[in-house]
Residue frames relative to the residue before (quaternion, step in Angstrom):
aa qw qx qy qz dx dy dz
M 1.0000 0.0000 0.0000 0.0000 0.00 0.00 0.00
S 0.3008 -0.7489 0.5741 0.1382 3.59 -0.89 1.19
E 0.4959 -0.6449 0.5104 0.2786 3.49 -1.13 0.67
E 0.4005 -0.7434 0.4778 0.2422 3.61 -0.81 0.91
E 0.5057 -0.6242 0.4898 0.3389 3.48 -1.18 0.60
P 0.5160 -0.6187 0.4688 0.3624 3.67 -1.07 0.57
V 0.2140 -0.7527 0.6037 0.1523 3.52 -1.10 0.56
K 0.4861 -0.6288 0.5557 0.2440 3.58 -1.38 0.76
V 0.0485 0.7897 -0.6108 0.0313 3.55 -0.88 0.95
S 0.1912 -0.6905 0.6784 0.1626 3.47 -1.46 0.19
Y 0.0907 0.8390 -0.5223 0.1227 3.66 -0.31 1.07
I 0.1701 -0.7437 0.6396 0.0939 3.53 -1.15 0.91
F 0.3311 -0.7582 0.5355 0.1695 3.55 -0.78 1.16
P 0.6488 -0.5323 0.3635 0.4044 3.57 -1.15 0.50
N 0.6617 0.4795 -0.3132 0.4840 3.70 1.10 -0.47
G 0.6271 -0.5293 0.3643 0.4402 3.73 1.10 0.05
D 0.4852 0.6570 -0.4501 0.3610 3.67 0.99 -0.18
K 0.1106 -0.7742 0.6124 0.1159 3.65 -1.05 0.56
Y 0.0942 -0.7746 0.6247 0.0303 3.44 -1.31 0.68
E 0.0165 0.7927 -0.6088 0.0262 3.53 -0.91 1.01
G 0.4823 0.6537 -0.4352 0.3882 3.58 -0.46 1.15
E 0.6925 -0.4724 0.3327 0.4319 3.49 -1.30 -0.42
C 0.1159 -0.7502 0.6494 0.0446 3.37 -1.34 0.63
S 0.0655 -0.7700 0.6327 0.0502 3.58 -1.21 0.46
R 0.5324 -0.5925 0.4723 0.3774 3.52 -1.28 0.12
G 0.4098 -0.7493 0.4988 0.1476 3.50 -0.78 1.46
A 0.7252 -0.4062 0.3331 0.4452 3.54 -1.37 -0.07
S 0.7021 0.4686 -0.2923 0.4494 3.57 1.11 -0.58
G 0.5767 -0.6153 0.3298 0.4244 3.47 1.39 -0.06
A 0.5605 0.5988 -0.3581 0.4461 3.47 1.45 -0.22
M 0.5161 -0.6108 0.4953 0.3394 3.55 -1.23 0.36
V 0.0213 -0.8218 0.5679 -0.0405 3.61 -0.81 1.05
R 0.5526 -0.5782 0.4522 0.3948 3.53 -1.08 0.42
S 0.1754 0.7825 -0.5704 0.1775 3.46 -0.77 1.10
G 0.7291 0.3307 -0.2641 0.5378 3.56 -0.54 1.19
P 0.7298 -0.3814 0.2461 0.5113 3.72 -0.96 -0.33
G 0.1957 0.7888 -0.5700 0.1207 3.58 -0.99 0.65
K 0.3110 -0.7132 0.5994 0.1877 3.57 -1.39 0.26
H 0.0477 -0.8060 0.5900 -0.0047 3.52 -0.76 1.07
T 0.0884 -0.7725 0.6282 0.0294 3.64 -0.65 1.07
S 0.2820 -0.7413 0.5805 0.1843 3.62 -0.75 1.01
A 0.6498 -0.5013 0.4049 0.4031 3.61 -1.39 0.40
G 0.6790 0.5018 -0.2687 0.4636 3.55 1.29 -0.75
G 0.6166 -0.5922 0.3282 0.4016 3.65 1.20 0.04
V 0.4977 0.6428 -0.4563 0.3617 3.56 1.09 0.22
I 0.0872 -0.8212 0.5628 0.0363 3.63 -0.65 1.06
Y 0.0869 -0.7708 0.6309 0.0188 3.53 -0.87 1.12
T 0.0007 -0.7831 0.6218 -0.0153 3.48 -0.93 0.94
G 0.5127 0.6354 -0.4516 0.3598 3.55 -0.49 1.21
E 0.7886 -0.3669 0.2855 0.4024 3.35 -1.35 -0.59
W 0.1098 -0.7737 0.6212 0.0585 3.70 -1.09 0.70
T 0.0153 -0.7294 0.6824 0.0449 3.58 -1.30 0.59
E 0.8788 -0.0837 -0.0183 0.4694 3.49 -0.97 1.12
D 0.7398 -0.4201 0.2144 0.4798 3.54 0.87 1.09
K 0.6544 0.4588 -0.3207 0.5084 3.75 1.19 0.18
V 0.4995 -0.5664 0.5579 0.3442 3.46 -1.29 0.59
C 0.2004 0.7762 -0.5584 0.2135 3.44 -0.69 1.18
G 0.7056 0.3677 -0.3075 0.5218 3.70 -0.59 1.01
K 0.7123 -0.4116 0.3142 0.4738 3.60 -1.08 -0.61
G 0.1536 0.7942 -0.5628 0.1702 3.38 -1.14 0.80
T 0.3339 -0.6904 0.6139 0.1870 3.57 -1.52 0.05
M 0.0499 -0.7782 0.6258 0.0185 3.46 -0.89 1.07
Q 0.0837 -0.7861 0.6116 0.0313 3.56 -0.80 1.10
H 0.2664 -0.7764 0.5612 0.1061 3.47 -1.04 1.16
P 0.5970 -0.5718 0.3978 0.3979 3.66 -0.98 0.54
S 0.6324 0.5661 -0.3342 0.4097 3.59 1.06 -0.45
G 0.5749 -0.5650 0.3682 0.4634 3.58 1.43 -0.34
A 0.5726 0.5799 -0.4214 0.3978 3.57 1.07 -0.30
I 0.1404 -0.7707 0.6198 0.0461 3.62 -1.12 0.90
Y 0.1336 -0.7274 0.6651 0.1032 3.49 -1.40 0.57
E 0.0236 0.7694 -0.6383 -0.0020 3.54 -0.82 0.84
G 0.5472 0.6003 -0.4916 0.3138 3.57 -0.91 1.05
E 0.7689 -0.3340 0.3069 0.4506 3.39 -1.17 -0.90
F 0.1224 -0.7646 0.6312 0.0443 3.48 -1.31 0.83
K 0.0148 0.7656 -0.6427 -0.0238 3.49 -1.38 0.42
D 0.8407 0.0011 -0.0431 0.5398 3.57 -0.75 1.00
N 0.7044 -0.4593 0.2676 0.4703 3.61 0.83 1.06
M 0.6796 0.4871 -0.2927 0.4639 3.75 1.09 0.18
Y 0.5324 -0.5287 0.5399 0.3815 3.57 -1.30 0.43
E 0.2061 0.7594 -0.5789 0.2138 3.61 -0.66 1.16
G 0.7278 0.3194 -0.2971 0.5291 3.53 -0.68 1.24
T 0.7432 -0.3754 0.3013 0.4647 3.55 -1.15 -0.81
G 0.1607 0.8054 -0.5521 0.1436 3.68 -0.90 0.85
T 0.2930 -0.6885 0.6283 0.2131 3.47 -1.47 -0.03
Y 0.1230 -0.7618 0.6352 0.0344 3.45 -0.87 1.10
T 0.1292 -0.7843 0.6032 0.0665 3.53 -0.88 1.01
F 0.3148 -0.7852 0.5023 0.1792 3.56 -0.45 1.15
T 0.6421 -0.5146 0.3565 0.4425 3.71 -1.16 0.41
D 0.6700 0.5130 -0.3290 0.4239 3.72 0.99 -0.52
G 0.5679 -0.5776 0.3707 0.4545 3.60 1.33 -0.14
S 0.4962 0.6243 -0.4540 0.3974 3.77 1.14 -0.11
T 0.1393 -0.7936 0.5873 0.0773 3.60 -1.12 0.66
Y 0.1545 -0.7066 0.6843 0.0924 3.37 -1.43 0.57
K 0.0471 -0.7687 0.6366 -0.0402 3.54 -0.90 1.21
G 0.4914 0.6366 -0.4735 0.3592 3.55 -0.66 1.09
Q 0.7632 -0.4034 0.3104 0.3981 3.44 -1.30 -0.74
F 0.1569 -0.7837 0.6004 0.0270 3.42 -1.13 0.95
H 0.0035 -0.7818 0.6231 0.0220 3.54 -1.17 0.61
K 0.8507 -0.1782 0.0107 0.4945 3.49 -0.50 1.19
N 0.7583 -0.4268 0.0954 0.4835 3.23 0.85 1.59
R 0.6201 0.5360 -0.3140 0.4791 3.63 1.28 0.06
L 0.5045 -0.5740 0.5611 0.3180 3.45 -1.34 0.58
E 0.1811 0.8125 -0.5191 0.1938 3.46 -0.32 1.24
G 0.7769 0.2950 -0.2327 0.5053 3.60 -0.41 1.15
E 0.7635 -0.3332 0.2481 0.4945 3.54 -1.18 -0.52
G 0.1439 0.8113 -0.5479 0.1446 3.51 -0.94 1.00
V 0.2667 -0.7194 0.6162 0.1778 3.53 -1.31 0.27
F 0.1178 -0.7733 0.6227 0.0195 3.56 -0.86 1.10
T 0.0917 -0.7890 0.6059 0.0442 3.47 -0.82 1.03
D 0.2591 -0.8112 0.4949 0.1730 3.64 -0.36 1.12
T 0.7625 -0.4029 0.2712 0.4274 3.60 -1.38 0.13
Q 0.7201 0.4214 -0.2796 0.4751 3.63 0.93 -0.38
G 0.5857 -0.6069 0.3481 0.4091 3.58 1.31 0.25
L 0.4725 0.6462 -0.4920 0.3422 3.67 1.07 0.20
V 0.2399 -0.7751 0.5661 0.1455 3.60 -0.93 0.91
W 0.0813 -0.7489 0.6568 0.0346 3.54 -1.05 0.97
M 0.1560 -0.7893 0.5938 -0.0029 3.47 -1.05 1.11
G 0.4616 0.6920 -0.4943 0.2526 3.59 -1.10 0.66
Q 0.6789 -0.4485 0.3857 0.4349 3.47 -1.33 -0.58
F 0.1959 -0.7696 0.6051 0.0563 3.57 -0.79 1.03
H 0.0080 -0.7793 0.6263 -0.0195 3.60 -1.11 0.82
G 0.7720 -0.2675 0.1258 0.5627 3.58 0.40 1.30
K 0.8320 -0.1666 0.1539 0.5062 3.53 -0.62 -1.15
S 0.6760 0.4378 -0.2931 0.5151 3.58 1.31 0.02
A 0.0457 0.7670 -0.6385 0.0429 3.57 -1.14 0.68
L 0.0673 -0.8383 0.5408 -0.0139 3.53 0.17 1.30
G 0.8472 0.2159 -0.1294 0.4679 3.54 -1.02 0.73
L 0.2561 0.7870 -0.5154 0.2223 3.46 1.01 0.75
K 0.2833 -0.7661 0.5550 0.1573 3.58 -0.95 0.71
M 0.2958 -0.7305 0.5800 0.2062 3.67 -0.89 0.84
Q 0.3742 -0.7137 0.5558 0.2042 3.46 -1.13 1.01
H 0.2227 -0.7878 0.5646 0.1049 3.52 -0.77 1.05
N 0.2269 -0.7566 0.6017 0.1187 3.59 -0.93 0.98
F 0.0898 -0.8169 0.5696 0.0138 3.42 -0.63 1.24
């Protein structure tokens, strides 16, 4: 059995979501998002990047209607691996993510440009060190 070539599609889901990109036949035999594509949810969340077996997986960018943006690695529809999250106030976190959470080594730059480095664990980050610019 030869593997089928991916096909480019433009699809509007019943809930109003839109997808433009590649699809291929999944393990179940149904067509699934696989490869590069852009998904715009009815609520305004825009994901542009890689898909595997109908899940956000690989490198991509997710833009939220609030103005927050995540650029980096995804796995099973979640932030996973290395990425950069820009908050609505302009502050940023660059570092490790696990299941949508800031988890591991990272650098947080606050709205005044102060840079904080260290280990992040979700909403806690004890013992961060501020980078001094001399």
